[in-house]
PDB file of N, CA, C, O and CB in Angstrom:
ATOM      1  N   UNK A   1     143.715  81.914  59.686  1.00  0.00           N
ATOM      2  CA  UNK A   1     145.269  81.384  59.787  1.00  0.00           C
ATOM      3  C   UNK A   1     145.924  82.179  61.375  1.00  0.00           C
ATOM      4  O   UNK A   1     146.302  81.714  62.450  1.00  0.00           O
ATOM      5  CB  UNK A   1     146.335  82.052  58.064  1.00  0.00           C
ATOM      6  N   UNK A   2     145.786  83.776  60.731  1.00  0.00           N
ATOM      7  CA  UNK A   2     145.919  84.312  61.683  1.00  0.00           C
ATOM      8  C   UNK A   2     145.842  84.697  63.154  1.00  0.00           C
ATOM      9  O   UNK A   2     146.580  85.012  64.088  1.00  0.00           O
ATOM     10  CB  UNK A   2     145.792  84.565  61.375  1.00  0.00           C
ATOM     11  N   UNK A   3     143.565  84.356  62.641  1.00  0.00           N
ATOM     12  CA  UNK A   3     142.723  84.823  63.290  1.00  0.00           C
ATOM     13  C   UNK A   3     143.173  83.678  64.931  1.00  0.00           C
ATOM     14  O   UNK A   3     143.016  83.926  66.127  1.00  0.00           O
ATOM     15  CB  UNK A   3     141.122  84.732  62.331  1.00  0.00           C
ATOM     16  N   UNK A   4     143.786  82.375  64.180  1.00  0.00           N
ATOM     17  CA  UNK A   4     143.747  81.208  64.288  1.00  0.00           C
ATOM     18  C   UNK A   4     144.892  81.518  66.464  1.00  0.00           C
ATOM     19  O   UNK A   4     144.582  81.675  67.645  1.00  0.00           O
ATOM     20  CB  UNK A   4     144.604  80.257  62.400  1.00  0.00           C
ATOM     21  N   UNK A   5     145.900  81.436  65.774  1.00  0.00           N
ATOM     22  CA  UNK A   5     147.059  82.089  66.083  1.00  0.00           C
ATOM     23  C   UNK A   5     147.137  83.048  67.512  1.00  0.00           C
ATOM     24  O   UNK A   5     147.776  82.830  68.541  1.00  0.00           O
ATOM     25  CB  UNK A   5     147.305  82.891  64.868  1.00  0.00           C
ATOM     26  N   UNK A   6     146.453  83.914  67.248  1.00  0.00           N
ATOM     27  CA  UNK A   6     146.218  85.350  67.418  1.00  0.00           C
ATOM     28  C   UNK A   6     145.449  85.038  69.054  1.00  0.00           C
ATOM     29  O   UNK A   6     145.657  85.575  70.142  1.00  0.00           O
ATOM     30  CB  UNK A   6     145.102  86.188  65.944  1.00  0.00           C
ATOM     31  N   UNK A   7     144.286  83.687  68.549  1.00  0.00           N
ATOM     32  CA  UNK A   7     142.930  82.920  69.555  1.00  0.00           C
ATOM     33  C   UNK A   7     143.528  82.543  70.470  1.00  0.00           C
ATOM     34  O   UNK A   7     143.332  83.019  71.588  1.00  0.00           O
ATOM     35  CB  UNK A   7     142.025  81.615  69.068  1.00  0.00           C
ATOM     36  N   UNK A   8     144.175  81.846  70.301  1.00  0.00           N
ATOM     37  CA  UNK A   8     145.399  81.073  70.925  1.00  0.00           C
ATOM     38  C   UNK A   8     146.286  81.182  71.488  1.00  0.00           C
ATOM     39  O   UNK A   8     146.354  80.764  72.644  1.00  0.00           O
ATOM     40  CB  UNK A   8     145.907  80.653  70.498  1.00  0.00           C
ATOM     41  N   UNK A   9     147.116  81.678  70.985  1.00  0.00           N
ATOM     42  CA  UNK A   9     148.703  83.038  72.270  1.00  0.00           C
ATOM     43  C   UNK A   9     147.311  83.722  73.744  1.00  0.00           C
ATOM     44  O   UNK A   9     147.440  83.495  74.947  1.00  0.00           O
ATOM     45  CB  UNK A   9     149.702  85.845  70.469  1.00  0.00           C
ATOM     46  N   UNK A  10     146.125  84.540  73.092  1.00  0.00           N
ATOM     47  CA  UNK A  10     145.656  84.952  74.087  1.00  0.00           C
ATOM     48  C   UNK A  10     144.811  84.376  74.984  1.00  0.00           C
ATOM     49  O   UNK A  10     144.273  85.024  75.882  1.00  0.00           O
ATOM     50  CB  UNK A  10     145.296  85.741  73.807  1.00  0.00           C
ATOM     51  N   UNK A  11     144.609  82.881  74.764  1.00  0.00           N
ATOM     52  CA  UNK A  11     144.338  82.129  75.561  1.00  0.00           C
ATOM     53  C   UNK A  11     145.331  81.455  76.368  1.00  0.00           C
ATOM     54  O   UNK A  11     144.997  81.106  77.500  1.00  0.00           O
ATOM     55  CB  UNK A  11     143.688  81.477  75.035  1.00  0.00           C
ATOM     56  N   UNK A  12     146.493  81.223  75.956  1.00  0.00           N
ATOM     57  CA  UNK A  12     148.182  81.045  76.560  1.00  0.00           C
ATOM     58  C   UNK A  12     147.978  82.118  78.101  1.00  0.00           C
ATOM     59  O   UNK A  12     148.080  82.063  79.326  1.00  0.00           O
ATOM     60  CB  UNK A  12     149.790  81.952  75.036  1.00  0.00           C
ATOM     61  N   UNK A  13     147.542  83.283  76.701  1.00  0.00           N
ATOM     62  CA  UNK A  13     148.306  84.275  77.905  1.00  0.00           C
ATOM     63  C   UNK A  13     147.490  84.032  79.413  1.00  0.00           C
ATOM     64  O   UNK A  13     148.102  83.599  80.389  1.00  0.00           O
ATOM     65  CB  UNK A  13     148.139  86.213  77.411  1.00  0.00           C
ATOM     66  N   UNK A  14     146.585  84.242  79.439  1.00  0.00           N
ATOM     67  CA  UNK A  14     144.665  84.389  80.202  1.00  0.00           C
ATOM     68  C   UNK A  14     145.378  83.287  80.753  1.00  0.00           C
ATOM     69  O   UNK A  14     146.122  83.513  81.708  1.00  0.00           O
ATOM     70  CB  UNK A  14     142.652  84.135  79.166  1.00  0.00           C
ATOM     71  N   UNK A  15     145.281  82.218  80.340  1.00  0.00           N
ATOM     72  CA  UNK A  15     145.441  80.403  81.787  1.00  0.00           C
ATOM     73  C   UNK A  15     146.893  81.134  81.920  1.00  0.00           C
ATOM     74  O   UNK A  15     147.316  80.389  82.805  1.00  0.00           O
ATOM     75  CB  UNK A  15     145.505  77.764  80.933  1.00  0.00           C
ATOM     76  N   UNK A  16     147.713  81.828  81.748  1.00  0.00           N
ATOM     77  CA  UNK A  16     148.862  82.141  82.211  1.00  0.00           C
ATOM     78  C   UNK A  16     149.217  82.796  83.618  1.00  0.00           C
ATOM     79  O   UNK A  16     149.896  82.582  84.622  1.00  0.00           O
ATOM     80  CB  UNK A  16     149.243  82.811  81.340  1.00  0.00           C
ATOM     81  N   UNK A  17     148.187  83.887  82.976  1.00  0.00           N
ATOM     82  CA  UNK A  17     147.725  84.929  84.308  1.00  0.00           C
ATOM     83  C   UNK A  17     146.810  84.176  85.438  1.00  0.00           C
ATOM     84  O   UNK A  17     147.071  84.202  86.641  1.00  0.00           O
ATOM     85  CB  UNK A  17     146.686  86.333  83.694  1.00  0.00           C
ATOM     86  N   UNK A  18     145.879  83.614  84.945  1.00  0.00           N
ATOM     87  CA  UNK A  18     144.909  82.708  85.612  1.00  0.00           C
ATOM     88  C   UNK A  18     145.912  81.792  87.084  1.00  0.00           C
ATOM     89  O   UNK A  18     145.626  81.712  88.279  1.00  0.00           O
ATOM     90  CB  UNK A  18     144.236  81.467  84.147  1.00  0.00           C
ATOM     91  N   UNK A  19     147.537  81.034  86.030  1.00  0.00           N
ATOM     92  CA  UNK A  19     147.746  80.129  87.032  1.00  0.00           C
ATOM     93  C   UNK A  19     148.223  81.253  88.434  1.00  0.00           C
ATOM     94  O   UNK A  19     147.815  81.204  89.594  1.00  0.00           O
ATOM     95  CB  UNK A  19     149.003  78.900  86.455  1.00  0.00           C
ATOM     96  N   UNK A  20     149.293  82.300  87.761  1.00  0.00           N
ATOM     97  CA  UNK A  20     149.979  83.084  88.200  1.00  0.00           C
ATOM     98  C   UNK A  20     148.951  84.049  89.524  1.00  0.00           C
ATOM     99  O   UNK A  20     149.241  84.565  90.603  1.00  0.00           O
ATOM    100  CB  UNK A  20     150.568  83.799  86.879  1.00  0.00           C
ATOM    101  N   UNK A  21     147.879  83.937  88.844  1.00  0.00           N
ATOM    102  CA  UNK A  21     147.037  84.496  90.657  1.00  0.00           C
ATOM    103  C   UNK A  21     146.500  83.915  91.420  1.00  0.00           C
ATOM    104  O   UNK A  21     146.101  84.359  92.496  1.00  0.00           O
ATOM    105  CB  UNK A  21     145.985  85.320  90.813  1.00  0.00           C
ATOM    106  N   UNK A  22     146.311  82.122  90.768  1.00  0.00           N
ATOM    107  CA  UNK A  22     146.324  81.064  91.771  1.00  0.00           C
ATOM    108  C   UNK A  22     147.270  81.193  92.221  1.00  0.00           C
ATOM    109  O   UNK A  22     147.097  81.002  93.425  1.00  0.00           O
ATOM    110  CB  UNK A  22     146.174  79.844  91.512  1.00  0.00           C
ATOM    111  N   UNK A  23     148.680  81.507  91.954  1.00  0.00           N
ATOM    112  CA  UNK A  23     149.565  80.143  92.781  1.00  0.00           C
ATOM    113  C   UNK A  23     150.423  81.444  93.151  1.00  0.00           C
ATOM    114  O   UNK A  23     151.632  81.234  93.243  1.00  0.00           O
ATOM    115  CB  UNK A  23     150.524  78.442  91.698  1.00  0.00           C
ATOM    116  N   UNK A  24     149.962  82.839  93.393  1.00  0.00           N
ATOM    117  CA  UNK A  24     150.328  84.289  94.390  1.00  0.00           C
ATOM    118  C   UNK A  24     151.102  83.588  95.168  1.00  0.00           C
ATOM    119  O   UNK A  24     152.313  83.528  94.957  1.00  0.00           O
ATOM    120  CB  UNK A  24     149.052  85.208  95.340  1.00  0.00           C
ATOM    121  N   UNK A  25     150.608  83.060  96.011  1.00  0.00           N
ATOM    122  CA  UNK A  25     150.672  83.530  97.672  1.00  0.00           C
ATOM    123  C   UNK A  25     151.948  81.794  97.221  1.00  0.00           C
ATOM    124  O   UNK A  25     152.738  81.820  98.166  1.00  0.00           O
ATOM    125  CB  UNK A  25     148.461  83.484  99.274  1.00  0.00           C
ATOM    126  N   UNK A  26     152.336  80.598  96.341  1.00  0.00           N
ATOM    127  CA  UNK A  26     153.429  80.207  96.758  1.00  0.00           C
ATOM    128  C   UNK A  26     154.223  80.743  95.917  1.00  0.00           C
ATOM    129  O   UNK A  26     155.351  80.279  96.082  1.00  0.00           O
ATOM    130  CB  UNK A  26     153.559  78.967  96.927  1.00  0.00           C
ATOM    131  N   UNK A  27     154.203  81.112  95.514  1.00  0.00           N
ATOM    132  CA  UNK A  27     155.423  81.509  94.413  1.00  0.00           C
ATOM    133  C   UNK A  27     156.508  82.943  94.887  1.00  0.00           C
ATOM    134  O   UNK A  27     157.699  83.156  94.661  1.00  0.00           O
ATOM    135  CB  UNK A  27     154.500  81.992  92.764  1.00  0.00           C
ATOM    136  N   UNK A  28     155.598  83.629  95.525  1.00  0.00           N
ATOM    137  CA  UNK A  28     156.318  85.298  95.955  1.00  0.00           C
ATOM    138  C   UNK A  28     156.277  85.435  97.207  1.00  0.00           C
ATOM    139  O   UNK A  28     156.508  86.552  97.671  1.00  0.00           O
ATOM    140  CB  UNK A  28     155.566  86.707  95.425  1.00  0.00           C
ATOM    141  N   UNK A  29     155.935  84.198  98.183  1.00  0.00           N
ATOM    142  CA  UNK A  29     156.278  84.047  99.737  1.00  0.00           C
ATOM    143  C   UNK A  29     157.520  83.223 100.612  1.00  0.00           C
ATOM    144  O   UNK A  29     157.583  82.089 101.085  1.00  0.00           O
ATOM    145  CB  UNK A  29     155.134  83.457 100.202  1.00  0.00           C
ATOM    146  N   UNK A  30     157.966  83.769 100.596  1.00  0.00           N
ATOM    147  CA  UNK A  30     158.973  82.905 101.805  1.00  0.00           C
ATOM    148  C   UNK A  30     159.227  81.313 102.247  1.00  0.00           C
ATOM    149  O   UNK A  30     160.228  80.596 102.228  1.00  0.00           O
ATOM    150  CB  UNK A  30     158.509  83.354 103.061  1.00  0.00           C
ATOM    151  N   UNK A  31     157.224  81.013 102.833  1.00  0.00           N
ATOM    152  CA  UNK A  31     156.789  79.953 103.111  1.00  0.00           C
ATOM    153  C   UNK A  31     155.566  79.849 102.694  1.00  0.00           C
ATOM    154  O   UNK A  31     154.572  79.351 103.223  1.00  0.00           O
ATOM    155  CB  UNK A  31     156.928  79.712 104.224  1.00  0.00           C
ATOM    156  N   UNK A  32     155.778  80.527 101.382  1.00  0.00           N
ATOM    157  CA  UNK A  32     154.239  79.331 100.306  1.00  0.00           C
ATOM    158  C   UNK A  32     153.862  77.903 100.654  1.00  0.00           C
ATOM    159  O   UNK A  32     154.455  76.825 100.685  1.00  0.00           O
ATOM    160  CB  UNK A  32     154.708  78.874  98.488  1.00  0.00           C
ATOM    161  N   UNK A  33     153.089  78.174 100.812  1.00  0.00           N
ATOM    162  CA  UNK A  33     151.846  76.391 100.986  1.00  0.00           C
ATOM    163  C   UNK A  33     150.840  76.535  99.870  1.00  0.00           C
ATOM    164  O   UNK A  33     151.080  77.322  98.955  1.00  0.00           O
ATOM    165  CB  UNK A  33     150.539  76.209 102.837  1.00  0.00           C
ATOM    166  N   UNK A  34     149.791  75.864  99.887  1.00  0.00           N
ATOM    167  CA  UNK A  34     148.597  76.110  99.163  1.00  0.00           C
ATOM    168  C   UNK A  34     147.873  75.407 100.741  1.00  0.00           C
ATOM    169  O   UNK A  34     148.550  74.448 101.114  1.00  0.00           O
ATOM    170  CB  UNK A  34     148.380  75.228  97.306  1.00  0.00           C
ATOM    171  N   UNK A  35     146.905  75.653 101.495  1.00  0.00           N
ATOM    172  CA  UNK A  35     146.257  75.242 101.880  1.00  0.00           C
ATOM    173  C   UNK A  35     145.739  74.027 101.869  1.00  0.00           C
ATOM    174  O   UNK A  35     145.245  73.572 100.837  1.00  0.00           O
ATOM    175  CB  UNK A  35     145.894  75.786 101.771  1.00  0.00           C
ATOM    176  N   UNK A  36     145.796  73.106 103.401  1.00  0.00           N
ATOM    177  CA  UNK A  36     145.450  71.336 102.652  1.00  0.00           C
ATOM    178  C   UNK A  36     143.590  71.185 102.893  1.00  0.00           C
ATOM    179  O   UNK A  36     142.541  71.445 103.481  1.00  0.00           O
ATOM    180  CB  UNK A  36     146.574  69.552 103.984  1.00  0.00           C
ATOM    181  N   UNK A  37     144.606  70.329 101.532  1.00  0.00           N
ATOM    182  CA  UNK A  37     142.282  70.508 101.123  1.00  0.00           C
ATOM    183  C   UNK A  37     141.641  69.011 101.472  1.00  0.00           C
ATOM    184  O   UNK A  37     140.677  68.391 101.024  1.00  0.00           O
ATOM    185  CB  UNK A  37     141.630  70.793  98.608  1.00  0.00           C
ATOM    186  N   UNK A  38     142.497  68.773 102.340  1.00  0.00           N
ATOM    187  CA  UNK A  38     141.870  66.791 103.402  1.00  0.00           C
ATOM    188  C   UNK A  38     141.280  67.459 104.141  1.00  0.00           C
ATOM    189  O   UNK A  38     141.473  68.656 104.353  1.00  0.00           O
ATOM    190  CB  UNK A  38     143.100  65.400 104.529  1.00  0.00           C
ATOM    191  N   UNK A  39     140.073  66.400 104.878  1.00  0.00           N
ATOM    192  CA  UNK A  39     139.092  66.543 105.220  1.00  0.00           C
ATOM    193  C   UNK A  39     139.651  66.485 106.419  1.00  0.00           C
ATOM    194  O   UNK A  39     139.527  67.542 107.038  1.00  0.00           O
ATOM    195  CB  UNK A  39     138.121  65.859 104.779  1.00  0.00           C
ATOM    196  N   UNK A  40     140.294  65.538 107.053  1.00  0.00           N
ATOM    197  CA  UNK A  40     140.326  65.693 108.646  1.00  0.00           C
ATOM    198  C   UNK A  40     141.551  66.907 109.046  1.00  0.00           C
ATOM    199  O   UNK A  40     142.239  66.825 110.063  1.00  0.00           O
ATOM    200  CB  UNK A  40     140.772  63.995 109.421  1.00  0.00           C
ATOM    201  N   UNK A  41     141.655  67.957 108.099  1.00  0.00           N
ATOM    202  CA  UNK A  41     142.942  69.157 108.359  1.00  0.00           C
ATOM    203  C   UNK A  41     141.258  69.891 108.292  1.00  0.00           C
ATOM    204  O   UNK A  41     141.269  70.878 109.027  1.00  0.00           O
ATOM    205  CB  UNK A  41     144.742  69.646 106.814  1.00  0.00           C
ATOM    206  N   UNK A  42     140.139  69.735 107.770  1.00  0.00           N
ATOM    207  CA  UNK A  42     139.248  71.293 108.200  1.00  0.00           C
ATOM    208  C   UNK A  42     138.743  71.579 109.485  1.00  0.00           C
ATOM    209  O   UNK A  42     138.480  70.683 110.288  1.00  0.00           O
ATOM    210  CB  UNK A  42     137.919  71.483 107.439  1.00  0.00           C
ATOM    211  N   UNK A  43     138.589  72.815 109.729  1.00  0.00           N
ATOM    212  CA  UNK A  43     137.907  72.350 111.468  1.00  0.00           C
ATOM    213  C   UNK A  43     136.487  72.056 111.382  1.00  0.00           C
ATOM    214  O   UNK A  43     136.022  71.147 112.070  1.00  0.00           O
ATOM    215  CB  UNK A  43     137.966  73.718 112.769  1.00  0.00           C
ATOM    216  N   UNK A  44     135.788  72.709 110.638  1.00  0.00           N
ATOM    217  CA  UNK A  44     134.427  72.604 110.115  1.00  0.00           C
ATOM    218  C   UNK A  44     133.861  71.446 109.975  1.00  0.00           C
ATOM    219  O   UNK A  44     132.645  71.530 110.141  1.00  0.00           O
ATOM    220  CB  UNK A  44     134.305  73.109 109.009  1.00  0.00           C
ATOM    221  N   UNK A  45     134.325  70.129 109.679  1.00  0.00           N
ATOM    222  CA  UNK A  45     134.869  69.156 109.232  1.00  0.00           C
ATOM    223  C   UNK A  45     135.062  68.024 110.518  1.00  0.00           C
ATOM    224  O   UNK A  45     134.231  67.118 110.578  1.00  0.00           O
ATOM    225  CB  UNK A  45     136.098  69.675 108.532  1.00  0.00           C
ATOM    226  N   UNK A  46     136.137  68.078 111.521  1.00  0.00           N
ATOM    227  CA  UNK A  46     135.798  68.216 112.798  1.00  0.00           C
ATOM    228  C   UNK A  46     135.903  68.439 113.390  1.00  0.00           C
ATOM    229  O   UNK A  46     136.689  67.900 114.170  1.00  0.00           O
ATOM    230  CB  UNK A  46     135.667  67.980 113.255  1.00  0.00           C
ATOM    231  N   UNK A  47     134.981  69.835 113.749  1.00  0.00           N
ATOM    232  CA  UNK A  47     133.356  69.572 115.182  1.00  0.00           C
ATOM    233  C   UNK A  47     132.794  69.351 114.511  1.00  0.00           C
ATOM    234  O   UNK A  47     131.806  69.922 114.971  1.00  0.00           O
ATOM    235  CB  UNK A  47     132.451  70.646 116.236  1.00  0.00           C
ATOM    236  N   UNK A  48     132.334  68.779 113.294  1.00  0.00           N
ATOM    237  CA  UNK A  48     131.149  68.293 112.947  1.00  0.00           C
ATOM    238  C   UNK A  48     131.413  65.948 113.691  1.00  0.00           C
ATOM    239  O   UNK A  48     130.718  64.953 113.891  1.00  0.00           O
ATOM    240  CB  UNK A  48     131.018  68.823 110.654  1.00  0.00           C
ATOM    241  N   UNK A  49     133.032  66.447 113.773  1.00  0.00           N
ATOM    242  CA  UNK A  49     133.316  64.475 113.901  1.00  0.00           C
ATOM    243  C   UNK A  49     133.413  64.007 112.378  1.00  0.00           C
ATOM    244  O   UNK A  49     134.056  62.968 112.228  1.00  0.00           O
ATOM    245  CB  UNK A  49     131.639  63.349 114.764  1.00  0.00           C
ATOM    246  N   UNK A  50     133.038  64.423 111.548  1.00  0.00           N
ATOM    247  CA  UNK A  50     133.916  64.184 110.069  1.00  0.00           C
ATOM    248  C   UNK A  50     135.392  63.768 109.590  1.00  0.00           C
ATOM    249  O   UNK A  50     135.951  64.860 109.489  1.00  0.00           O
ATOM    250  CB  UNK A  50     133.908  65.302 109.494  1.00  0.00           C
ATOM    251  N   UNK A  51     136.284  62.821 109.256  1.00  0.00           N
ATOM    252  CA  UNK A  51     137.159  61.897 109.849  1.00  0.00           C
ATOM    253  C   UNK A  51     136.798  61.780 107.511  1.00  0.00           C
ATOM    254  O   UNK A  51     135.793  61.773 106.799  1.00  0.00           O
ATOM    255  CB  UNK A  51     136.554  60.368 111.705  1.00  0.00           C
ATOM    256  N   UNK A  52     137.839  61.737 107.344  1.00  0.00           N
ATOM    257  CA  UNK A  52     138.578  60.726 105.737  1.00  0.00           C
ATOM    258  C   UNK A  52     138.690  59.626 105.942  1.00  0.00           C
ATOM    259  O   UNK A  52     139.232  58.844 106.723  1.00  0.00           O
ATOM    260  CB  UNK A  52     140.087  60.938 105.121  1.00  0.00           C
ATOM    261  N   UNK A  53     137.743  59.680 104.641  1.00  0.00           N
ATOM    262  CA  UNK A  53     137.873  57.665 105.002  1.00  0.00           C
ATOM    263  C   UNK A  53     138.700  56.926 105.255  1.00  0.00           C
ATOM    264  O   UNK A  53     138.724  55.790 105.729  1.00  0.00           O
ATOM    265  CB  UNK A  53     137.642  56.764 104.156  1.00  0.00           C
ATOM    266  N   UNK A  54     139.520  57.717 104.868  1.00  0.00           N
ATOM    267  CA  UNK A  54     140.787  56.249 104.992  1.00  0.00           C
ATOM    268  C   UNK A  54     140.672  55.969 106.643  1.00  0.00           C
ATOM    269  O   UNK A  54     140.576  54.960 107.342  1.00  0.00           O
ATOM    270  CB  UNK A  54     142.961  56.793 104.475  1.00  0.00           C
ATOM    271  N   UNK A  55     140.733  57.347 106.871  1.00  0.00           N
ATOM    272  CA  UNK A  55     140.652  57.305 108.952  1.00  0.00           C
ATOM    273  C   UNK A  55     139.734  56.938 109.876  1.00  0.00           C
ATOM    274  O   UNK A  55     139.840  56.769 111.091  1.00  0.00           O
ATOM    275  CB  UNK A  55     140.680  58.548 109.639  1.00  0.00           C
ATOM    276  N   UNK A  56     138.278  56.781 108.695  1.00  0.00           N
ATOM    277  CA  UNK A  56     136.884  56.483 109.666  1.00  0.00           C
ATOM    278  C   UNK A  56     137.971  54.407 109.177  1.00  0.00           C
ATOM    279  O   UNK A  56     138.486  53.655 110.004  1.00  0.00           O
ATOM    280  CB  UNK A  56     134.245  57.218 108.608  1.00  0.00           C
ATOM    281  N   UNK A  57     137.923  54.286 108.220  1.00  0.00           N
ATOM    282  CA  UNK A  57     138.155  52.939 107.719  1.00  0.00           C
ATOM    283  C   UNK A  57     139.331  52.038 108.927  1.00  0.00           C
ATOM    284  O   UNK A  57     139.192  50.942 109.472  1.00  0.00           O
ATOM    285  CB  UNK A  57     138.863  53.168 105.979  1.00  0.00           C
ATOM    286  N   UNK A  58     140.368  52.972 109.005  1.00  0.00           N
ATOM    287  CA  UNK A  58     141.116  51.800 110.123  1.00  0.00           C
ATOM    288  C   UNK A  58     140.612  52.514 111.506  1.00  0.00           C
ATOM    289  O   UNK A  58     141.510  52.401 112.340  1.00  0.00           O
ATOM    290  CB  UNK A  58     143.223  51.679 110.043  1.00  0.00           C
ATOM    291  N   UNK A  59     139.722  53.062 111.918  1.00  0.00           N
ATOM    292  CA  UNK A  59     139.466  53.344 113.304  1.00  0.00           C
ATOM    293  C   UNK A  59     138.313  51.970 113.135  1.00  0.00           C
ATOM    294  O   UNK A  59     138.498  50.976 113.838  1.00  0.00           O
ATOM    295  CB  UNK A  59     138.863  55.204 113.789  1.00  0.00           C
ATOM    296  N   UNK A  60     137.342  52.008 112.326  1.00  0.00           N
ATOM    297  CA  UNK A  60     136.096  50.868 112.075  1.00  0.00           C
ATOM    298  C   UNK A  60     137.330  49.675 112.357  1.00  0.00           C
ATOM    299  O   UNK A  60     136.998  48.780 113.134  1.00  0.00           O
ATOM    300  CB  UNK A  60     135.083  50.841 110.094  1.00  0.00           C
ATOM    301  N   UNK A  61     138.430  49.620 111.900  1.00  0.00           N
ATOM    302  CA  UNK A  61     138.974  48.206 111.343  1.00  0.00           C
ATOM    303  C   UNK A  61     139.168  47.838 113.279  1.00  0.00           C
ATOM    304  O   UNK A  61     138.887  46.789 113.860  1.00  0.00           O
ATOM    305  CB  UNK A  61     140.894  48.279 109.937  1.00  0.00           C
ATOM    306  N   UNK A  62     139.700  49.056 113.832  1.00  0.00           N
ATOM    307  CA  UNK A  62     140.519  48.371 115.242  1.00  0.00           C
ATOM    308  C   UNK A  62     139.370  48.371 116.310  1.00  0.00           C
ATOM    309  O   UNK A  62     139.546  48.130 117.504  1.00  0.00           O
ATOM    310  CB  UNK A  62     142.031  49.434 115.925  1.00  0.00           C
ATOM    311  N   UNK A  63     137.705  48.790 115.493  1.00  0.00           N
ATOM    312  CA  UNK A  63     137.031  48.102 116.943  1.00  0.00           C
ATOM    313  C   UNK A  63     137.260  46.859 116.763  1.00  0.00           C
ATOM    314  O   UNK A  63     137.727  46.254 115.798  1.00  0.00           O
ATOM    315  CB  UNK A  63     135.402  48.261 117.285  1.00  0.00           C
ATOM    316  N   UNK A  64     136.755  46.394 118.149  1.00  0.00           N
ATOM    317  CA  UNK A  64     136.073  44.968 118.229  1.00  0.00           C
ATOM    318  C   UNK A  64     134.500  44.338 118.242  1.00  0.00           C
ATOM    319  O   UNK A  64     134.433  43.933 119.403  1.00  0.00           O
ATOM    320  CB  UNK A  64     136.517  44.568 119.324  1.00  0.00           C
ATOM    321  N   UNK A  65     133.649  44.134 117.831  1.00  0.00           N
ATOM    322  CA  UNK A  65     132.690  44.050 117.165  1.00  0.00           C
ATOM    323  C   UNK A  65     131.762  42.825 119.201  1.00  0.00           C
ATOM    324  O   UNK A  65     132.156  41.899 119.910  1.00  0.00           O
ATOM    325  CB  UNK A  65     133.222  43.168 115.046  1.00  0.00           C
ATOM    326  N   UNK A  66     131.022  43.367 119.171  1.00  0.00           N
ATOM    327  CA  UNK A  66     130.534  43.034 120.564  1.00  0.00           C
ATOM    328  C   UNK A  66     130.530  41.418 120.066  1.00  0.00           C
ATOM    329  O   UNK A  66     131.053  40.370 120.442  1.00  0.00           O
ATOM    330  CB  UNK A  66     128.850  43.863 121.166  1.00  0.00           C
ATOM    331  N   UNK A  67     129.877  41.736 119.293  1.00  0.00           N
ATOM    332  CA  UNK A  67     129.940  40.009 118.468  1.00  0.00           C
ATOM    333  C   UNK A  67     131.203  38.921 119.456  1.00  0.00           C
ATOM    334  O   UNK A  67     131.151  37.933 120.188  1.00  0.00           O
ATOM    335  CB  UNK A  67     130.809  40.260 116.235  1.00  0.00           C
ATOM    336  N   UNK A  68     132.171  39.781 118.948  1.00  0.00           N
ATOM    337  CA  UNK A  68     133.198  38.707 118.845  1.00  0.00           C
ATOM    338  C   UNK A  68     133.867  39.289 119.860  1.00  0.00           C
ATOM    339  O   UNK A  68     135.082  39.432 119.724  1.00  0.00           O
ATOM    340  CB  UNK A  68     134.021  38.430 117.471  1.00  0.00           C
ATOM    341  N   UNK A  69     133.230  39.732 121.051  1.00  0.00           N
ATOM    342  CA  UNK A  69     133.631  39.780 121.951  1.00  0.00           C
ATOM    343  C   UNK A  69     133.407  38.375 122.971  1.00  0.00           C
ATOM    344  O   UNK A  69     134.058  37.611 123.683  1.00  0.00           O
ATOM    345  CB  UNK A  69     133.213  40.923 122.233  1.00  0.00           C
ATOM    346  N   UNK A  70     131.911  38.642 122.462  1.00  0.00           N
ATOM    347  CA  UNK A  70     131.202  37.718 123.361  1.00  0.00           C
ATOM    348  C   UNK A  70     131.756  35.958 123.258  1.00  0.00           C
ATOM    349  O   UNK A  70     132.010  35.031 124.027  1.00  0.00           O
ATOM    350  CB  UNK A  70     129.523  37.899 122.902  1.00  0.00           C
ATOM    351  N   UNK A  71     131.741  36.147 122.269  1.00  0.00           N
ATOM    352  CA  UNK A  71     132.727  34.658 121.436  1.00  0.00           C
ATOM    353  C   UNK A  71     133.684  34.163 121.681  1.00  0.00           C
ATOM    354  O   UNK A  71     133.914  32.969 121.492  1.00  0.00           O
ATOM    355  CB  UNK A  71     133.223  34.684 120.284  1.00  0.00           C
ATOM    356  N   UNK A  72     134.837  35.387 122.397  1.00  0.00           N
ATOM    357  CA  UNK A  72     136.162  35.408 123.134  1.00  0.00           C
ATOM    358  C   UNK A  72     135.935  34.210 123.954  1.00  0.00           C
ATOM    359  O   UNK A  72     136.035  32.984 123.919  1.00  0.00           O
ATOM    360  CB  UNK A  72     136.513  36.798 124.031  1.00  0.00           C
ATOM    361  N   UNK A  73     135.451  35.535 124.981  1.00  0.00           N
ATOM    362  CA  UNK A  73     134.710  35.080 126.396  1.00  0.00           C
ATOM    363  C   UNK A  73     133.602  33.964 127.535  1.00  0.00           C
ATOM    364  O   UNK A  73     132.421  33.761 127.815  1.00  0.00           O
ATOM    365  CB  UNK A  73     134.269  35.846 126.396  1.00  0.00           C
ATOM    366  N   UNK A  74     134.605  33.634 127.773  1.00  0.00           N
ATOM    367  CA  UNK A  74     134.175  31.830 128.828  1.00  0.00           C
ATOM    368  C   UNK A  74     133.294  32.251 129.080  1.00  0.00           C
ATOM    369  O   UNK A  74     133.015  31.115 129.463  1.00  0.00           O
ATOM    370  CB  UNK A  74     134.931  31.056 130.323  1.00  0.00           C
ATOM    371  N   UNK A  75     131.884  33.173 129.424  1.00  0.00           N
ATOM    372  CA  UNK A  75     130.971  33.287 129.789  1.00  0.00           C
ATOM    373  C   UNK A  75     129.625  32.629 129.368  1.00  0.00           C
ATOM    374  O   UNK A  75     128.440  32.722 129.690  1.00  0.00           O
ATOM    375  CB  UNK A  75     131.068  34.217 129.784  1.00  0.00           C
ATOM    376  N   UNK A  76     130.615  31.701 128.226  1.00  0.00           N
ATOM    377  CA  UNK A  76     129.195  30.963 127.288  1.00  0.00           C
ATOM    378  C   UNK A  76     128.485  30.097 127.814  1.00  0.00           C
ATOM    379  O   UNK A  76     127.543  29.609 127.191  1.00  0.00           O
ATOM    380  CB  UNK A  76     129.472  30.188 126.060  1.00  0.00           C
TER     381      UNK A  76
END
């Protein structure tokens, strides 16, 4: 029983240290913030023309298909 408690406490301490190290910049700087993990904010993805699915879906829904343009025109 005592060994289980020691292992549990050791696990909690290791987890606490890991969280503290991962959040060092956020916890200990004035303007601490995590980097954006949004696909649209990544320079590498922007260079390839890749955006997030929501943005791409909105962009595609704003476009009018050539067939719709043809059907709405009076040139038929």
